[in-house]
C-alpha positions in Angstrom: 31.7 -3.7 74.2 30.5 -5.7 71.7 32.5 -8.9 70.8 32.1 -11.2 67.7 31.5 -14.7 68.9 34.7 -16.7 69.1 34.9 -19.7 66.9 36.0 -23.1 67.7 36.0 -25.6 65.3 33.1 -25.5 63.0 30.6 -23.6 65.6 30.3 -20.4 66.8 30.8 -20.1 70.7 28.0 -17.7 72.4 30.5 -16.7 75.3 33.3 -14.3 74.9 34.1 -14.3 78.7 36.8 -17.3 79.4 37.9 -18.0 82.7 41.6 -18.2 81.6 44.8 -16.6 83.0 44.8 -12.9 82.6 41.4 -12.5 83.1 40.0 -9.5 85.4 37.2 -10.6 87.5 34.8 -8.8 90.0 34.6 -10.4 93.7 30.9 -10.9 94.1 30.7 -12.6 97.6 32.7 -12.3 100.8 34.8 -9.6 102.8 36.5 -8.5 99.2 33.1 -8.1 97.6 33.2 -5.5 94.6 36.7 -5.4 94.2 38.7 -6.3 91.1 40.6 -9.4 90.9 43.3 -11.3 88.4 43.0 -15.0 87.6 47.0 -16.3 87.6 46.3 -20.2 87.8 43.6 -22.7 87.4 43.3 -24.9 90.5 40.6 -27.4 89.4 37.3 -27.0 87.7 35.8 -25.0 90.9 38.6 -22.7 92.0 41.2 -20.3 90.6 44.0 -18.5 92.1 43.3 -14.6 92.0 45.5 -11.9 92.9 44.6 -8.3 93.1 47.3 -6.7 92.5 47.3 -5.7 96.1 48.6 -2.1 96.0 46.0 -1.4 93.2 42.8 -3.2 94.1 43.4 -4.5 97.8 42.9 -8.2 96.9 45.9 -10.4 98.1 46.7 -13.7 96.4 44.3 -16.6 97.1 42.3 -19.4 95.7 38.7 -18.8 95.4 35.8 -20.4 94.0 34.8 -19.5 90.5 31.1 -19.1 91.7 32.3 -16.2 93.6 33.6 -14.1 90.4 32.1 -12.2 87.7 34.2 -12.4 84.5 34.7 -9.0 83.1 35.6 -8.2 79.3 39.1 -7.2 80.6 42.1 -9.0 80.2 45.7 -8.2 80.7 48.9 -10.0 79.3 50.5 -12.4 82.5 51.9 -15.7 82.6 50.7 -18.3 84.7 51.4 -17.8 88.3 52.7 -14.0 87.9 54.4 -12.1 90.3 52.7 -9.0 91.8 55.0 -6.8 90.4 54.6 -8.4 86.8 50.7 -8.0 87.4 50.9 -4.4 88.5 52.9 -3.5 85.6 50.0 -5.3 83.3 47.4 -3.9 85.2 49.1 -0.1 84.2 49.9 -1.0 80.8 46.5 -2.2 79.9 44.8 0.9 82.0 42.3 -1.7 83.4 41.4 0.4 86.4 40.7 3.6 84.0 38.6 1.4 82.0 36.6 -0.1 85.1 35.9 3.3 86.5 34.4 4.8 83.1 32.5 1.4 82.7 28.8 1.1 83.4 28.8 -2.0 85.3 31.3 0.2 88.0 29.0 3.3 88.0 26.1 1.0 88.7 27.7 -0.6 92.0 28.9 2.8 93.0 25.0 4.4 92.5 24.1 1.5 94.4 26.5 1.9 97.4 25.6 5.6 97.5 22.1 4.8 97.7 22.6 2.2 100.2 24.4 4.8 102.6 21.8 7.1 102.5 20.1 8.2 105.3 16.6 8.8 106.3 17.0 12.8 106.1 19.1 12.5 102.8 16.1 10.6 101.3 13.4 13.3 102.3 15.7 16.3 101.1 15.5 14.1 97.6 12.3 13.5 97.7 11.4 17.2 98.6 13.7 18.8 95.6 12.2 16.8 93.5 8.6 17.8 94.4 9.8 21.6 94.0 11.2 20.7 90.3 8.2 19.0 89.6 6.2 22.1 90.4 
C-alpha cells in the first residue's frame, strides 16, 4: 500500500504508521506471536492497551509493550477503550481480516510456518521433485 507522507506543520513526516487508537498491530513476541490485535488505549510511552477482538484473533484485552508490536497499515474506526462488541463490528465493517489474508506479510508468515513444520522426508520429496523437473 503506497501512502503519501503525512504533513504536520511545515515538514513532511516520513512515517505513515503511528501508534494510535484503532491501529491494527501484529504481536511479534510471546505466546500470542503472529496474532493481530487493535490498539484501544495508550497507557504510556512504552505500553498500549490492546484487544483482539478475541472471537476473531484470539487476543484478549491486555497491556503490551510497544516493542512487541509491529504496526500494520490497517486502521479501524473505534473510540478509546472500545468494548469487544464495538471492536468486532468495526473489524467486520473495515474488512481487516480479509485484507490481512490477502497481504504479502501474512503470506510470508504462513509460508515460514509451513516450512518450519516440514519433516526431513518432506524436504527430501521436494528436493527429488525439483530434480525431476530440472532433468
